[in-house]
N, C-alpha and C positions, 0 to 999 in steps of 0.2 A: 472396485472399490471394497474395501472389508465388508462383512457385515458387521451390526452394531456391536452383538459379544465377541467379535474379538479384536474392533478397535476398543474397547472398553477391557479387555486383558491386553494390547499392547499400552495404555495411556498407563494401567495399573504396574507395570513391571519397570517404569521411567520413574513414578514418583512412590515407588513402596514405602521411603521407608520417612515418609513425610510425618512430622510431629508424635511419633512413636504413637499411631494412632489405630495402627493395623488397616491399614490401606487397602481397601479389596475391591471387588468387580462391584457389591450389592451396594455399594456408597456411591460410586459413578453414578453407579442406576438412576438413584435415588435424586441424584444434585440434577441431574440429566433431562430425568422428568417432568422437569419445574417452564423445558422449552417444548415448542412443536417437536413433536415426534417425525415429520417432513424434515426434520432439518439436523438430529441427532446424529447422523455420519458425517456430516460437513462438521461441525462443531467439534467431534473427537479428534476426526481426521484432523487439524489444523493447529488442533490444543496441543495433539501428543505431537504433530512436527516442530510446534516454538516449545513444548518443556521438552522433548529431547535434546537441542538446544540450551535452553534456557534453566532447566532443573540443576540445582546443586544438591548431587546426595551429601553424606556424611562422609563415603570412600571418598571421592573428588575433591570433598572441602579440606579433609586432612591430607589427600597427597599436596595442596596448595600450600596448606601450612606447612608440611616440610619443607615445603620450594623455597619458600621466605624464609623457615629458619637458617639455608645452609646457604643462603645469595649473599656471599661476600659484597657484595655495592650495595649492600643495606646495611650490613654487619663488617663493615672491613676491619674493624677491631675484635670481633667477635660480639655475641648477643652481650655480656655480660657487661658492656662498655657503654650500654644504651639505657635510657630511662625509659619505660612502658608507660603511659599515662594515665590514671588510675584506675588501676588491674584492680582494684576494689568494688569501685563506683558504678562497671559496667552493667548494663542489664539488657534482658534479651539476650537477642541474637548476640548482642556484643560482649556479652560475662560468658558464652559458649565458645565464639572464638579466642578469647583470652584463656580458658581455662584449656580450650586446644593447642595452643601454644605451650601455655604453661607445661602442658605433660610433654609436649614433644620438644622441648629444650631441657627437659628434667631429664629425660631418657638418655638424647645426641651429647647434652654437655654439662649436666652435673650441677644445674645452676634453675632457680626458681623466676621469674618474672618479677615477682616483688625483691631477690636481692640484687637483679639487675640495675645498676647505673647508682649504686651508690656512692653516696661523696655527693661535688655538687659536678654532675655531670650537664655536657654541650650538647649533645645530641639525646632527641626525643621522638618516641616510637607511635603513634596514631594508629589502633587496627580497629576496624568493623567490616560487616558486611559487603556494604556498598556504598555507593553516593548517588542521590536520587535529587533533591533541587535542590539538597545544602543548607537550607535557611537555619536549621538545627544543630546541624558542625558547625557554623558560622558563629552559632549563637553560645555554642559549647567552647569554642575558641575563643572569642572576645573575654569570657569569664575567667578561663584557664590560664590568661596569660598577666590576669589582677594580682596571679601570685607571685610576680616577679618583680625587684624594686628597679633590676636593668636589663631589659631587651635584647640588649649584649650577651648577654648569658646563654641566649637560645641560639647556636653556632649553627643548628640542623635539626629541621623537622621531616621525618619519615612519614605520608600517609597513605596506609596497606589496606586497600580494603579487597575483596574477590570480584566484585565489579563497580563499572563506572559507567553512569549515565549522561551524556554529552551536553544536557539543555543546557544546562545552567555551569557548564564549566568554566567557561570565560569569566563568570560572575563569579564565583568559587577563587577563583585562580586573582582577580584581582582585590578581593575581601583578604586573602591571604596574607596577601604581599602588604596590604593596610594593618591589618592586626600583626605580623611578624615582618618588618622592614629591612633586621639587620640579620634574618635566618633564611639560610639555602633549604629550599622546601622544594620536594622530590613526592609523586604521587607513583603508588605500584600497584597495577591491576593486571587481572584475568582476562575476563570478558568488557568489552566493551558492546555501549547498547546508543549506539550513533542515533540522537531522537532529539535535533538542533530544530524545532519549528519552522523555521527559516530553511532548511536543507532537504527537507520535505519532497521537493520534486524530487532528488536523486534519491536518496535512500530515508527511512522515516523505521528504526525497527523500536517499536509500541505499538498499543491499541490506540489509534485516531479515526473514527468513525468519517468516514465518506459524504460528502456533499450529494445530492440529487436522485436519493434514495427515497423518498416520499416517508419519512418516519410517522408513525401512530401520533394520533392529537395530541396526547399529555408529554410526548418525547420533542414535539416540535412546539407548542407554549413553554418547555423548558429551555428550549435551544433559544429562543427568542426573548426571556428572561436573563440572560447569560449576554447576549449582544450588546442589547439596553442600557448593562451596565459598562461597558466596554467603550469606549470614543472610534469614532470614525478613522480614523488614522493609525490607530492600535488593530480594529478589526480589520483592516487593511492588509498590514506588514503580516500579522498571523490571525488566517481566519479561525474560526470557531470549529468550520469540520475543515479537512481536506479537501483538496481537489482531487475531483475523482481519476484525470488520468495521474494521477503523482502516489507513491514515489515511483518510478522507471524502473529500481532494484531493489527487492526482496529476498530475503534468504530466510524469513521464519514461515511465509504464509506460502502456503504450493501454488496460487494463484489469484490475480485483482479478487476475482468475483467472489472466490470462497471467504477472502480478508474483507470483503464488504457485507456480505450475509453475518459472518460472528460478529464483526465489529456493529451492526447495528443490530444483531440479537441484543449482546450484550449491554449497549447504550441502553434500549429499550426498557431490557427489564433491569438497568443498571438508577434509569429514572425510577423507576416503577418504586423500587427500591428507598431510593432517597426522599421522595414524596410521601411516602407512608413510616419514616422514621419517628419511631416518637420522642428520642431525643436528638434533634437533627441539629448537624454543624454545618459549619458555611461551608467550611473545606474538600466536605466528604463529597464527593462528587460522584458520578456514573464511573468512570472509568477508572475511579481511584482518586486519595486523598490529594490535592494540589488546593495552594492559595493563592496562584496564580487564574486569570477570569479564564480558566479552558472548562473542557468538559471532564476531566480529569488528567492524570499524568501517564497512565496508561501503560505501566511497567510490564515487561514478559516475566521478571527475574523472579524464581521461586525456590527457598533451599530446602531443605529437610528441616531444619529449625527453625520455620515459618513463613510466612509470606508479609512481605509488608504492604501496609493500608494506601500504596501507590499504585498497587495492581488493581483492574476492574473488579467495582463490588458483587456481582454477581460470582466472584472465585472465593469470596471469604469471609462475604457478611453472613452474621446469623444471624436471626430474630426477625420479629415485624413478616412473620410469614414465611421466611427465604431459609433454604437449606445451603450450607455451602459446601463447596470442592474442598478448599484449602481451611479449618478450622483457625484460627487463631487463642486458642484458648490457652492453650501447652504452655505459652509464649507471649506472659503480659510486659508491657514493658512500653515508655515513651515514642512519638514519629519516628522514623526512621533517619536520617540523615535528610 
C-alpha cells in the first residue's frame, strides 16, 4: 500500500477541479485528521478507488454534453425542433449543465436553448446531473404538466442525466407513466449505479453499512431508533444494515473488509454529525439525505460542480465541529432529484 502522502496526492489528482476551490493535499489532510490515524490509508485507498470511477470532472462532463447534442436518437430532427424545460429556472448543477449545453449547441448548431422549440413543440427535453430517489423530480413534473390544457400535446419527453441510481427507478417510471399517460418517455444516461436494496445480495453500488460490526453506543442507539420507526415486515424486506456477506460483486471497493471499515467509520462519524446538528432535519441521515427509513441514501457520485446531499455527511457537511472534504457552498440550491 502507498504511503499516506502518495494516497492523498492520488486523490487530489482525481478531484482537483472540484468547486473551483483549489482542492489540494493540505485540505484533504485536514479532513482526514478527523478520523483515527490508523485508518487513514484505508480511507484514502477506498475513497480514491470509488472517486476514480464515480467522479465527474469538468472535462468529462463537457464530453458527455457534446455526445448528447450529437445524438440523433435524441434529436432526430435537430436540436432546434425540441423545447428545453425551464431553461431559465434551473438551479445549482442543473443550471450549470444547461449553460454547458447552451454553449455546445450555440457553437455547433448556431442556436441557443431558449430559441429551440419555438411555436408548439410536441417534444420536450429535461436535463439534470442525476436521478437519485426521484421525489423532487416527480413533484416538479406534476407541477409542470399543469401548464397544459391537453396532455396529448406532449408526444415525447426525453429525460437526460449524466448518472442514474436504480433504487427508485421503477417508482419513477410508474409515476411518469401516470403524469404523462400519452407521452413516449425515454431516459438517457452515461453512468448507472445499481443500488436497489432488494438486489444487494448480488451487487450494491452505494454506501450501505454492514451488520455484525459492533458499532459504538451512539451509533447503536441511532440504528435502534430507525428500526423502531419501521414495521417488522418492512425491516425484514429491506433491513437497516446490509448482510455481512453481501454483495457478491463490488466494482468500487477493493475488498469486503475495507468496505466494512470505511462504511463503519463514515456511519459512526455521520451519526455524531447528525446528533449534533444545530438545526436537525429528519431526512438528513448519516449516509446522506433520504426520505425513506434508512441510514441514508449513500450515493458515490460527486461532480466538479457540487456533491449531492445524498452522499454521506462526512464528505460534505460543514459546521457543528465538522470540516468537509467537498464543501457545498459554491452551489446552493434545492435538494437534487
